[in-house]
Structures are given as C-alpha cells and as structure tokens.
C-alpha positions, 0 to 999 in steps of 0.5 A: 682650367685655372681653378677647381671651378666648372670643368670643360671637356678636355682632349684625351688619347688612349695608351695601353688601353688607358684613356689619358689626358692629352693637353699640350701641357701634358704632352710637353711634360711627357716629352720633358721627362723622356728627354731627361731620363733613361729607359727604365725610369721613363717606363716607370713614369709612364706606368705610374701615370697610366696606373694613376689614370686608371685609378681615377677613371674607375672611380667616379667619386675620385674623378670628381675630386682630382684635377686631371692635369695636376695629376698627369703633370705630377706623375709624369715629372715626379722623378725629375730628381733622377736626372744624371746628365752631366751638369743637370740644372735639376739636381742639386748638391744638398736637396732630396731628389723629391724636392729637386723634382718638385722645384723643376716641375714648378719651373717647367709649369711656369715656363710653359705657355699654358702653365703660366695660366695656372693659379698658384694652388694648382702649381702648389699641388704639383709641388706637394705631390712630387715632394711627398710621393715617397712619403705616403704616410703624409701624402694620403692625408693631403688633397685628393690630387696629391694622394692619387699621385702617390698611390699611382706611383706606389702601384708600380711596386705593389701591384694593382690596387684601388680599383685597378684590375689585374687585366688593366695592370697587366696591359700597361706592363705589357706596353711598358715592361717593368723587368728593369724596375727594381735594379734601376731603382737600386742603381739610382738610390745608390747613386744618390747615397754616393753623390749626395749622402747627406740627403739620404740619411735618416730616409728610406734611402739610407739602407741602400747606402749602407748596403751598396756604398763603401764607407757610407755611414748615417751615424751622427745624422739620424734623428736618434743621434740628435735626440739621444746623442751619437754613439761613441765610435 
C-alpha cells in the first residue's frame, strides 16, 4: 500500500491473543528492534505494539483511519534511540533520543525492499509518530496514525484505555512481563542525562538527571532562563 487509497487484505498473525499485521516489513522491523535493544526495552516495544493494535482492532472507526503498517513500524521502532551498543550508528551526540529514533526508522524503511515503495507521506508519518511519541500534547492533535502510536505507548505506563479491556491488557502483560519497565526507563533516561545532557534540559527527562546524575544542572539551558535570564549562582 503506497498511499491511503483502497486497501487490500494484509497478512496477519496472532501474538498474546492480539491480531497484528504480518508483512515482511513489519517482521523486519520487529527483528531490527530485537537486535538493537535489551530485554526490558524489547518487551516494552512489543507491549506497545500489541496495545496499539488492540486499540485499533476494537474501534472500527479508528481502524478506517489508521494505516496499519505505519502504526506497526512506528511502534516497533519508537525506541531505537535507546540503543546503547558501542559505536551505535543510531545514537547521536546532540539530538533527543526521539529524533535519533525517527531518523533511524526512516533510514530503515528506505533501505528495505518493501519500504522503498512507500510514498513520502507514509515515511513522514512514521518520523512524526516516533519523534512526538513522548509529547502527547502534540501527538494527539496530529494525524490519527501519529496519535494512535503515542496512545499505544502511553498505555504501557497508564494501563488499559481507549477501548482496550483489562483482560486483553493482562494477556499481553502475561506474554511480555512489565516487571522491569520502570527501572529500565529510569536507567535509560539516566544514561541519556549523563551521556548527552544538552538533549535532556527543559524536557521530561530533566528530573531524572537532577535526581540521579551527579553535577547535572539545567540552569542556564531552560526556557525560563532564556526568557528571564539565568539566576545568579
């Protein structure tokens, strides 16, 4: 599918009781993320994909609006910016992790045989969905594809919402346990605050740096400092 025109039936499979898309590109995205993440991050990505799929599967109106392959690839690759392997080609020194992930996902799509058939709009939707996935106050007002990605990820922290039932949610968690979720998120945000602090100032990650990273200080780098002037030290 190269645009939002008439849709042909796409292959599907079932994971944890959830019907998910099963195209070669989606399979490749899942493996790509598996190869570039630790176990807690991979489980988070899988839960996010399954929650997002459930949300769409349970809502015929939303299903008619969301490109299922855009949603699946975005959810599977949304945390590529967490890659801590030495010399990672994904992680930059000066970009937010969300932007690193969005750029890497775009390159992944363009390098894949099927992804090369995507039009620019679909690629841009994936970029936007990943870049904005931590900023729901923006993402929820974007295209339905982008909003659905952010909501699926948020559900991993907030519990079942948007038509996903508790029993469906619990079945996903049973298959991909979330017992390490919060500690793993703390670890990766602390790493980002330590390794490239300038990308975390004045963001939701700043409190992790202030609490867990020695000598971390956002003073002089916050919006309030630019507007009112940095406080004297």
